[in-house]
N, C-alpha and C positions, 0 to 999 in steps of 0.2 A: 503494499500500500504506500502511495507516494506522500511525502510530508508537504509537497507543494504541488499545485495543480500541473497537470500534463495538458499542455495546450495542442489542439488540433486544428488545423486549417479549415476543415470542413466537417460537418456532422456526419457525411458519408465515410470520411476517412477514421473518424472515432468508432463508427460502427464496424468497419473492415477490420481494424486493429483489434476490436473486441472478439470479433468471431475467429480470427487467428489465434488469440489467446485460448478460447474455448476449445479450438482443435488440438492445441498443445497439451491441454488439460485432459484429452482423451474423449472429448465429449462429440456426439453427432447430433444431427437435428432431431432425430428419432429417440434419443436417449430418455429413459425414464427419469424423471425427476428425483435426485437423490437428496431429499431435505434433511439437513443436519439439525435435530431438534434438541433442545435443552428442556428439561423437566424437572419437577420436584424441587430437591435442594439445590441443583445446580442453576435452575431458573430463578428461585429466590435469592441466591448469592450474586447472580448477575443483576438484578434488579436492585438488589441493596447497593451494589457497587456504584450504580448510576442513578442513585435516587435524585441527586441534585439536577442532573440533565433531565430526568424523567418529569419531576415536579415543574421545573422551569418551562419545559415544552408543553405540559398540559396547560399552564396558566397562559402561555403566549399563542398557543395555536388554535385553542377552542373558539375564541372570539372570531378568527378568521373563517374557521370552518362553519361555525353556527350562522354567520352573516353571508357567506358567499358559497357554500358548499352543500348546505343544510337539504336542499331539494334534488341534489344529484346523486346518482347511484354511484358513489365513489367512496374510497377510503383513504385517510391519512395515516401514515406509519411512521414511527420513530425506530430506527435501527442504530445500534452501537457501532463502533469503529471496525468490528469484525464481521458485522452483516447480521447480527441476531437481532429480530424484531423485540423492542422493549414493551411498545404500547401500540394500539392501533384506535383510531376513532372514525366513525363514519356510519354510511348507510347500513341498516341492518340486513337489507337483502343481500348487499353485495357481501358483508361480513359472513352471513350464513351461507351463502352459495360457496364461500372460499375459506371458511373457517379453517381447514386443516392446515393451509399452507400459509396463512397470514397471522395464525395465532402467535402470541408472544412467545419467544424461545425459538421460533423458527429461523433458521439461517438462510440468507439469500446472498451467498457468495458468488461470484461470477464463475469460480472454478468448478462449482458443483451444479449450479442452475442456469449457466450460461449467461449470455448477455441479458441483463436486466437493469432497471432503474437503480436499485439500492447497490448492487454489486458493482456495476460499472462506474457510478458515481464515487464509490470508495476506491475503486481501481485508478480512476483518473483524477480524483480530487476535483472534478468540475460538476457544474449543474448540467443534467443530462435529461433528455426525453427519448424514451424508447418506444416506439410505436409497435402495433400488434406484430407485423412480419418482420420487424427489425430484432425480435427476441431470437436468440439462437435455438432454443428448443421450442418445437412445434407446439409442445403442451403449453406454453406461456403466452401463445399469440392470441389469446382471448381477450387480452388487456393492453392498455397503454399506461406507462409509467413515467412520472417526472420526479426527479430527486434532485436535491441540493445538498452538499456537505455543511456541517456545522462544525465550526472551528472553536477551540477553547481560549483561555487567557493567554496561553503561551503559543498560539497559533497552530496548536496540534488538532488533527482531526478527530473529533469527538464521536461523530456518527453521521447520519444523513435523516433528512425528513423527506418523506415520499408521498405523492398523490397516485393512487392507482385507480382505475375505473374500467369497466368492460363497456361503457357507451361512449358517444362523443362528447368530448369538451375541448373546447378552442385551444391550440397549443400555447397561444400567448397567454391564455387566461391561467393554466395550470402551471406553466413556467414561472410566470410572474408571481403566483401565489407561493410556490415553493421557495423562490427566492427570498420573498418578504418574510416568510415563515423562519427560514434559517436564520436570516438576518437579525429577526426580533429576538430569538432565542440567544444568538451570540451576544447581541447588545445587553440582553438582561443578565447573562452570566457574568460578563465583564463588570457592569454597572453594580450588582449585588455582591460581588467579590471584593471590590476596591473602594466602594463608596464609603465615605468617613476615614479612610486611610490615606488617601492619596488626592491630588488635583485630577479632575476629570473635565477635558475640554471636548464639547460636543460642537461639530462645524458643519456648514453646509453652504452652498453658493447662494442659496435663497433664504432669507429670514423667515419667509411663511413656512418652510419646510424644515426648520432647525429641529423640531421634535419628531421628525419622521424616522423610521428605521433606516433610511438612506443616508442619513448623516454620518460623518466620521466620528469615531470616539478615540480619544488619546489619553491615556492615563499617565501622569507624570509626578515626580516628587518636587519638593521645594527648590531642588537646585536645576529643575528642569529635564532631568534624565526621564526619557520615555520607559515606563515599566510595561505597558501592554498597549494594544490598539485593535480595534476592529478591522475586518477585511476590507471594509468600505474606505476606511481612512488610508489604507496602503494603496488601494486603487485611486483615490482622489489625488494623493501626493506622488504617486508614481514611484514609490521607494519601499525598501524594507525598513520598518520603524524600529527594530530591535535595537537597543542600547545607543540611540542617537539622542541628541538633545533638543529640546522643544525649539531652542533659538537657531538651530540648523533648518527648520522647517518653516518658520514664520518669521517675518522682519519685525520683531517685538522682543524686548528683553524679558527675561525670565520674571524679574522683579514687577515689571508692569503687569505681566499676565496674571501672577499670583495674587497681586494686589487689587484685581478687579472686583467689584461687589457680587456677592454671591448671586448667581442667576442672571447676572445683568449681560445684555447683549454687547459684543464689542467687535468692531471691524478689524479684520486681519488680512494681511497681504502675505501670501506664501512666498519663498525664495525664488519661485518660478514665476513670479510676477502676476499671480491672478488672485483676484479678492474674494474672500469668503466671510461669512458672518459666524462668530463663535459666542459660545456660553460657557463659563467656568463654574463648575462646581467645587467647592472647597472641602478639606478635610474637616472632620468634627472630633471631639474628644471621645465620644462613644463609637467603637468600631463594630458596625453590623456584620453578621456573618452573610455567607451565601445564602440565596432564596432556599427555603426549606419548609415543609410543611411541619416540621418537627421543631418546637421552639420550647426550650427548657431554661428556666430561670432558676438558679441555684442560690440557695441562702448563702449569705456572707456575714463574717463574724463581726464586722464593723459597719455602720451606716454610712452611705454614699452621701457627699455633700455638693456634688456636681449637678446642677439644675436639671439637665436632661436626664440624669438618673435617678432623681428624686422618687422615693417610694412614697406615694400618697397614701394617706389613712382615708377611710370614708368620711370622717368629719370634715376633712379639708374639701370635699366634693359638694360641701352643702353650703351654698352662697346666698340662700334665701328663697330660691323657688320652691313653691309648695310641692310639686311633683317630684323634685329631686330630693326634698327634705323627708318626703314619705318613702322614697326608695331606699335613701340612706337608713332610717329608722327601721324599715322592715328587714333590711339586709343585716344590721347589726344584732337583731333580735334572732334570726335564723342562721347566721353564719357558722356558729358552732354547734348546730344541731344537725342530725342526720337526716336533712330535708334537702332535696335537689332544689336548684335555682335555675329559672330560665329567664334570660334577658332578652328582651326585644327591642327593637327601635329602627330607625333609618340608618343608612350607611353614614358613617362619620359622626355619630352621637357621642361617641366615646365609651362603647361597650367594653372594649378591652382595658382601658383605664379603669373602669369601674370594677371589673373583675380583680385586676391587680390590686386596687384598694381593698376589695373584701378579703383578698387572701392576705395581705399585710395586716389588716386588722383583726385576723382571726388567730385562734389558738394554734393553728398550723403555720404560722408565718415563718418559722424558722425551717420549715420543710420546703419541698420542691413545689413549684407551681409548673405543671405540665401543660402546655398548649397544643391542642391537636386541630389543625385546620381540617375540617371534615370534607370540605370542597375539593381539596388538592390531594388527597390520598389515593394513588392509584390503586385499582381493586387488587391487582396480583401482589400488592405489598401488605395488605391489611393484616394477615394472620402473623407474619414475622414482624412487622413493625409495632403492632398493638399488643399482641400477646407474647412476643419474643420466642426464642427457641433455645433448646439445650446445645451444649457444645458436642460437635459430632453428630448432630441430629440428622444431617443429610449431607450427600457429597457436596463439596463446594461451600459448606457453612463456615462461619467463623470458629476457629478452634477455641475460642474463649466463649462462644455463644453470645445471646443478646437478651437482656433483660425484658425489653419491650416498653412502650410507653407507659402502658397502664400501671405496671408494677414500678416504674420510676415514680409514679405520683403516690405510691403508697405513703400514708401518714400526711400527705400533704393535700394539693388541690389539682384535680383534672378539669381542665377547662376545654369543652368541645365547641369549638367556634365554628359558625356558619353550619349548624347541624341540620338546617334545612336543606342544605345541598347535598347531603349524603346520599349516595346510592341506595336503593332499596336492599340488595342483597348484602351490602355493608352494615345496613342497619340491623339486618337479623343476626349477624354474626356478634355485633356488639351487645345486642339485647341481653343474650345469655350471661355475658360477663357482668353487666349491671344487675341483672336479677340475683345471681349466686354469690357476687363479689368474690369470686374466685377466678384464677387464670390458669389455664393448662397450657404451657409453651409448647410449641412444636417439637416433636420427639421426645417427650416426657410423659411419664405416666401418673406424675404428681401434680397435683393442683395447689396453687399458692393462694392464701387469703390475701385480699387486698383492702385497704381502708383508706378512703380519699373523700374529700368534699366534692361532690359533683355539680360544676357550674356549666351552663350551655348558653349559647347566644345565637340568635338569628335576626336577620332583617326581612324575614317574610313571616306571613300568618301562619303558623303550623296547624291550627285547626282547619284552615282551608286546604292545606296540603293533606291533611288525612282525609278529608273529604273528597279530594281529587285522586287520591290513591298513591300520592307520591311519598307519603310519610306514614310509617307504621303507627297505627293506633296505641298498640301496646308500648312501643317505645316512647310515644309522646306522654304517656301518663308516668313513665319512669324517670323523665327529664324534667317535668314540669310541675314540680312541687309548690313553690313560690314562683309566682310570675311577675316580673319587674319590667315595666316598658319605660325606657329612658326617653324623656320628651325631645322633639326636634328643636334646634336652637331658636329658630323663629317663634316658638311658643314659650320659652323660658322668660320668667319675669326677672330673673337675676342676669340678664344679658349685659349690663353695664358694669356690674361687679366682675363678672366672668372676663370681660373684655380687659378690664383694668388688671385683673389677676394674670392673664396671659401676657399683656404688655409688660409687666414685671418679670414674669417667669421666662421669658425669652429676651430681656433686654440685656445687652451687653455693658451697659452702663446707664447712670441716672437719666440723662438726656433722652434715651431711647424708650423711657416710659410715658413721656409726655406727648398729648395728642390735642390739637385745637378742638373747640367746642363743636365746629360744624362737621369735622371728621367723626368726632364721637357720635354726633347726632346721626350721621349717616350709617355708622356700624349699627346703632340701635334700631334703625329703621330698614337695614337691608334683609331680605328674605332669606339668605344663607341656604341655598338648595343643598350645598355640600356640608352643612353643619359645622361642628367644631373642628373638623379637619380642615375646611375651607377657611375658617376664621383664623386658624393658626397660621395657614400658608400666608394670607393677607398680612397678617401682622409681620411675620418675618419678612416679607418683601419690603413692606412699608418702613420697618427698621432699617434695612440695608439700604433703601433709598434716601432715608431722611438726612443722613450725614449729621447725626446729633441735633438736628433741628426737630421740634415738635411735628409730629405726624400730621400731614394735611392732604388735601385733594390731590396734589401733584404727585404724591408719593404712593398712591394707591394704584393697582393694576388695573388695566383697561376693562378687563371682565368683572370687576367689582361693580363698575357703573352699568355694564351691560345687563347684570342680572337685576339691578335696581330698575333699570328702564323696562324690562320684560316683565316685572310684576306691575305696571302701571298700565292703565287703560290706553290703547292705542290712539284714542281720539283727542288726547290732551293737547292743547295750544300753548303758545308762548305768551301772548298778549290777549288781554280781554278785547274783543272786537275783530280778532283775526282768526276766528273759528275754522276758516278754510285753509289756514297756512300749516303745513305739515311740520312736525316737530323738527325733522331734518334740515328745514330752511332756517338755519341759525346765520340771519343777516348781521351785518355790523351794527345796523340801528337797533334792532330789537335786542341783541346782546348788551349794546351800550345802555338801553333803557334798564334791562334787569340790573347791570351793575351800579347805574345811578340810584335806582329804587333802593337797591340792597344797602348802599352806603348811607342813604337818607335815613333807613330804618335801623342804623347802628349795627349793621351787618347781622341782622336777624333774619334767619332763613326761614322760619315759620311766616312771620309778618310779611316778607316779600312774596312767598308762593301764596299767601291768602289774597293779598291785593291784586295779584296777577291772575288769580284764579287757575293756577296750574299747581302741580305737584311739588312737593319739596325736592324730589329727585331731579325734577327738570331744571329747578334753579341750580342745584349741585352740578349738573351737567354743563350748563351755559357758563357758569363761573369757571369750572376747570378748563373747559375749551378756550376761554378767553385768556387762560394763564393768570386770572386775577388772584391775588393772594390777600 
């Protein structure tokens, strides 16, 4: 297998060379497929070895599949660097008809199955599409496959992502999809591995596409030494980026680049004299680990004093909102009793923070808090990851065995996050453990008692899921002892106190806690569709942009005001008597009128809006667009 792509002048040349390799391996067109299959312990060991690649791919690929391939008779497969299928997603008809050859553990090496998308992509290191009759073995000519390599943080080939179908899909469609899927996985692997430890530069020739998967990513240290980069960055800059300095790539001093505000767009010129737009993400003190559905918070002997690592107690989350006050009070009464807790609420309301606060406020605070992301666990990993296995339980298993996530939570707290997304077959496996409170590791005749506080969280209505048949009723009653619903930020009566608290929490100095009256008023009136998660993001951006000045309109991101406008009636006008003039018609005259009236009313937003018969948000927008301070 090549470490670097093998380039071919034409597609036909690639096919001819692949067929020649097949003949050299002793294959002929009528050969019976000799599928190398891993099963049992060997398969579990393989999946465990690649769990980070598996979970990252799961999170990155599913949105593309659900949006673009859901109604097509096709299948997406992830294979490792040796050609063994790790996971598949796709149309049940296609999976059912071809279950034997596409199941996890099946090997799709070119030397045994002839020219095929997975095996040939691994052999060449290139994106490939193998049409029906281009497969070397006649038995494989019922399908078309498109595959793209996935490269790791050290530019090593980790595996391939493949789309296979037995119906017609446009070549450009499937090739484009596997390209963007593989690039998405590669980008996430790099970002999750290095974020927080090193500087990460994201760059693109278009500022509008800076957040796309086609942007270059370069990881570098404080001295400018490149630590890692994605495949796209090497293509855009036309060179191998290993062990070069960032100053050799762009016409900018390292000190200038590292001192850019977090997330701030900076124009760059490459040493090849073409312009790009870049955004620099800086290291933080807390160093996150690579993306994983397993998250373990271990107890520590001494308290942490760094703000980002502060261990909240339940009482600290009670800032005066009646719903939050009730949630805190109920949790404090139940947290040390053998009663499960189910937390619900919209995405971003702070469910995970609330669970951590419960754990650290309980008698179990010195024990482990184990978080299991139910939506991200691959089905093939459930038994070994949750229940664990004994040493020597199966061929290829760890010689030390594995205790499993549930036993890791013994004496502590087990947090089942996003439990509403757990597949039905996984629910059935979990139910027995919750009923018996005993775990049977794979390969063991013994069962082990477990004692943990069970807390679950969901952003969906589990009763509706039970009625729809997507969530087991018996499991629902096992996880829903005390039901707590956290309020959306727009419904909280303690918004101002929460905003002030978060301003101080994320401030680097005293100045960063200051905010103008009109900016605070806009915070209070904002709809906050992303809830506390969005609020934190806006605060961090505003503090970075304010440069020690009080936070004001000009420091807030554009989408902050877009959300405010979206919450207003579309028929609002700027000036009384101009009912037919749309909001977008911000002429100099009516903007000047607004500013003049605003100043005459001692800069009172509410009075200005009332006299103009427009919303306060409209006044905010016009003042901000005019640059008025």
